[in-house]
Structures are given as structure tokens and as C-alpha cells.
Z-matrix of the N, CA and C atoms (Angstrom, degrees):
N
C 1 1.457
C 2 1.551 1 107.60
N 3 1.387 2 114.89 1 133.48
C 4 1.469 3 115.20 2 177.72
C 5 1.536 4 103.56 3 -128.48
N 6 1.321 5 113.68 4 149.39
C 7 1.456 6 123.29 5 -179.98
C 8 1.514 7 111.86 6 -111.41
N 9 1.263 8 116.02 7 130.30
C 10 1.509 9 125.52 8 -179.82
C 11 1.597 10 107.27 9 -111.56
N 12 1.334 11 114.91 10 117.27
C 13 1.458 12 120.10 11 178.48
C 14 1.466 13 108.17 12 -113.73
N 15 1.317 14 114.44 13 112.52
C 16 1.483 15 125.30 14 179.57
C 17 1.451 16 117.18 15 -90.92
N 18 1.297 17 121.89 16 150.41
C 19 1.500 18 126.74 17 174.35
C 20 1.569 19 107.42 18 -47.44
N 21 1.275 20 112.25 19 128.44
C 22 1.444 21 122.16 20 174.25
C 23 1.547 22 116.69 21 76.87
N 24 1.396 23 118.75 22 -1.37
C 25 1.383 24 118.96 23 172.45
C 26 1.564 25 112.64 24 -87.10
N 27 1.275 26 114.91 25 142.90
C 28 1.560 27 116.07 26 -176.63
C 29 1.519 28 107.24 27 -86.52
N 30 1.328 29 117.26 28 -27.76
C 31 1.529 30 118.83 29 179.13
C 32 1.505 31 106.75 30 -123.06
N 33 1.391 32 112.92 31 158.12
C 34 1.346 33 121.42 32 177.88
C 35 1.614 34 111.01 33 -86.67
N 36 1.309 35 114.33 34 152.12
C 37 1.392 36 125.38 35 174.68
C 38 1.531 37 109.23 36 -89.17
N 39 1.404 38 118.04 37 117.89
C 40 1.430 39 115.09 38 -177.37
C 41 1.617 40 107.79 39 -105.56
N 42 1.343 41 109.34 40 137.32
C 43 1.433 42 122.51 41 -174.25
C 44 1.527 43 110.89 42 -128.30
N 45 1.328 44 115.84 43 131.20
C 46 1.541 45 117.96 44 175.15
C 47 1.501 46 105.48 45 -84.26
N 48 1.360 47 119.80 46 119.14
C 49 1.390 48 132.40 47 -176.27
C 50 1.523 49 110.09 48 -134.36
N 51 1.272 50 118.58 49 143.65
C 52 1.566 51 117.87 50 -178.59
C 53 1.478 52 115.55 51 -65.60
N 54 1.319 53 122.04 52 -33.61
C 55 1.414 54 119.13 53 -175.01
C 56 1.531 55 109.69 54 -161.87
N 57 1.378 56 114.48 55 177.91
C 58 1.495 57 119.11 56 -175.43
C 59 1.501 58 111.74 57 -64.03
N 60 1.393 59 117.71 58 -34.97
C 61 1.448 60 114.16 59 178.96
C 62 1.511 61 116.07 60 -67.37
N 63 1.424 62 114.56 61 -34.60
C 64 1.389 63 116.15 62 175.25
C 65 1.500 64 112.22 63 -65.88
N 66 1.327 65 118.84 64 -38.06
C 67 1.422 66 123.38 65 178.26
C 68 1.557 67 109.56 66 -62.70
N 69 1.282 68 117.60 67 -41.37
C 70 1.472 69 120.84 68 -179.86
C 71 1.516 70 112.82 69 -69.44
N 72 1.380 71 115.31 70 -37.03
C 73 1.417 72 117.77 71 173.43
C 74 1.463 73 114.24 72 -62.42
N 75 1.339 74 117.07 73 -43.32
C 76 1.447 75 124.71 74 175.98
C 77 1.538 76 112.33 75 -57.49
N 78 1.247 77 117.05 76 -41.88
C 79 1.505 78 124.05 77 176.97
C 80 1.569 79 109.32 78 -59.71
N 81 1.318 80 113.60 79 -50.84
C 82 1.489 81 118.95 80 -178.39
C 83 1.539 82 109.21 81 -64.40
N 84 1.272 83 121.01 82 -47.73
C 85 1.439 84 124.57 83 175.43
C 86 1.490 85 113.92 84 -53.51
N 87 1.317 86 117.39 85 -50.43
C 88 1.505 87 123.74 86 -175.87
C 89 1.483 88 107.40 87 -68.41
N 90 1.266 89 121.44 88 -42.11
C 91 1.453 90 125.62 89 -179.34
C 92 1.610 91 107.38 90 -61.29
N 93 1.288 92 122.22 91 -44.67
C 94 1.411 93 126.04 92 172.14
C 95 1.508 94 114.90 93 -56.75
N 96 1.349 95 114.33 94 -46.39
C 97 1.457 96 122.24 95 -177.76
C 98 1.601 97 108.77 96 -63.68
N 99 1.364 98 112.77 97 -44.26
C 100 1.457 99 114.56 98 -179.23
C 101 1.573 100 111.16 99 -65.00
N 102 1.310 101 118.12 100 -35.90
C 103 1.476 102 117.87 101 -179.20
C 104 1.583 103 108.39 102 -73.48
N 105 1.295 104 121.98 103 -34.29
C 106 1.380 105 123.73 104 175.69
C 107 1.553 106 113.05 105 -67.22
N 108 1.301 107 115.08 106 -34.52
C 109 1.502 108 120.55 107 176.86
C 110 1.457 109 110.13 108 -69.67
N 111 1.386 110 123.22 109 -25.66
C 112 1.432 111 121.73 110 177.13
C 113 1.585 112 111.21 111 -69.83
N 114 1.356 113 118.25 112 -14.93
C 115 1.366 114 123.70 113 174.82
C 116 1.503 115 114.12 114 46.18
N 117 1.335 116 116.06 115 51.40
C 118 1.468 117 124.77 116 -179.76
C 119 1.503 118 117.22 117 77.48
N 120 1.343 119 118.18 118 7.79
C 121 1.417 120 122.14 119 -178.92
C 122 1.572 121 113.45 120 -100.33
N 123 1.359 122 112.62 121 20.77
C 124 1.555 123 114.33 122 172.32
C 125 1.479 124 106.18 123 -63.76
N 126 1.369 125 117.53 124 127.50
C 127 1.450 126 122.32 125 -177.05
C 128 1.525 127 115.66 126 -68.02
N 129 1.371 128 118.63 127 145.45
C 130 1.418 129 118.81 128 169.49
C 131 1.491 130 107.00 129 -64.67
N 132 1.344 131 115.38 130 140.11
C 133 1.475 132 122.15 131 -176.34
C 134 1.526 133 109.77 132 65.62
N 135 1.287 134 118.41 133 33.76
C 136 1.454 135 123.22 134 -178.07
C 137 1.563 136 111.00 135 -100.69
N 138 1.292 137 114.92 136 170.24
C 139 1.405 138 118.95 137 -178.74
C 140 1.613 139 112.26 138 -152.46
N 141 1.267 140 115.38 139 136.58
C 142 1.394 141 119.54 140 178.57
C 143 1.478 142 106.16 141 -137.26
N 144 1.465 143 114.23 142 118.86
C 145 1.506 144 120.54 143 -174.24
C 146 1.476 145 110.56 144 -132.24
N 147 1.282 146 116.34 145 142.10
C 148 1.427 147 122.21 146 166.87
C 149 1.553 148 111.36 147 -128.92
N 150 1.302 149 114.88 148 140.76
C 151 1.465 150 122.20 149 175.75
C 152 1.448 151 106.34 150 -115.98
N 153 1.380 152 118.66 151 129.89
C 154 1.458 153 123.43 152 178.28
C 155 1.536 154 110.09 153 -105.48
N 156 1.369 155 118.16 154 129.36
C 157 1.389 156 119.21 155 179.25
C 158 1.543 157 108.54 156 -127.84
N 159 1.367 158 114.49 157 152.01
C 160 1.452 159 119.75 158 176.01
C 161 1.473 160 113.49 159 -84.68
N 162 1.274 161 117.91 160 -173.42
C 163 1.567 162 123.23 161 -175.79
C 164 1.579 163 106.65 162 -65.09
N 165 1.307 164 119.52 163 -28.49
C 166 1.468 165 120.91 164 -174.07
C 167 1.619 166 105.71 165 -87.24
N 168 1.208 167 119.09 166 0.36
C 169 1.446 168 122.08 167 179.61
C 170 1.557 169 115.22 168 84.39
N 171 1.340 170 114.14 169 7.10
C 172 1.411 171 120.70 170 -179.87
C 173 1.561 172 110.60 171 -78.77
N 174 1.348 173 117.25 172 139.92
C 175 1.455 174 119.23 173 -179.64
C 176 1.528 175 109.84 174 -74.61
N 177 1.294 176 116.10 175 122.24
C 178 1.465 177 122.26 176 174.13
C 179 1.499 178 113.09 177 -77.40
N 180 1.364 179 113.71 178 -40.89
C 181 1.446 180 123.23 179 -179.30
C 182 1.550 181 112.07 180 174.91
N 183 1.374 182 114.78 181 174.28
C 184 1.455 183 113.75 182 174.85
C 185 1.478 184 108.08 183 -146.95
N 186 1.290 185 117.09 184 161.47
C 187 1.422 186 123.31 185 175.33
C 188 1.485 187 106.14 186 -128.65
N 189 1.386 188 115.40 187 135.67
C 190 1.425 189 123.07 188 -178.38
C 191 1.471 190 105.80 189 -134.59
N 192 1.356 191 114.47 190 126.22
C 193 1.433 192 123.53 191 172.52
C 194 1.564 193 108.95 192 -117.62
N 195 1.270 194 113.29 193 125.64
C 196 1.504 195 116.98 194 -174.18
C 197 1.570 196 108.48 195 -135.11
N 198 1.264 197 110.86 196 151.83
C 199 1.539 198 114.03 197 176.87
C 200 1.516 199 110.22 198 -134.66
N 201 1.285 200 116.05 199 157.36
C 202 1.520 201 120.20 200 179.76
C 203 1.493 202 107.95 201 -161.91
N 204 1.273 203 113.17 202 160.97
C 205 1.448 204 122.32 203 177.39
C 206 1.461 205 109.77 204 -91.53
N 207 1.257 206 114.90 205 131.69
C 208 1.533 207 120.94 206 -177.76
C 209 1.506 208 106.95 207 -69.85
N 210 1.331 209 117.94 208 128.06
C 211 1.486 210 120.59 209 175.80
C 212 1.634 211 108.69 210 -74.95
N 213 1.238 212 113.92 211 116.21
C 214 1.452 213 119.01 212 -179.88
C 215 1.462 214 110.51 213 -76.26
């Protein structure tokens, strides 16, 4: 069982996956899908993050997508 904690969510989503690599792949796929669903509406100075944890609560890894306006 792996837990996925997304930006702004109070609780993690738990998913039964066979191993760490499968959990990581799921995090990458889901992050990509979420960005596509925004259809160009990702806010300036926005952030989308997911942390992946294993059954023991140990962090497997995280993905962080941030945006910002370049200071001229």
C-alpha cells in the first residue's frame, strides 16, 4: 500500500501497488494527467506537489511543479 499526498489535500490517497517503482510511475503519470487537465490554466506562481510514502510511512519520493514570473 502506498500513500499519495497532493498539494491542498488533508488526507493521503492510498493505493495498492506491487512495489516502489510502480508507486513512482503512478505518481508521474497522475501528475502529468493533472497538468494536462488544467488545459493551460496552471497559475503563475502556482505549485503542484505530491509526496509518495510506503506502508511504513517512509517517503519514497516527491514531485514538485512550480511556476513563477521572471522578475525583469
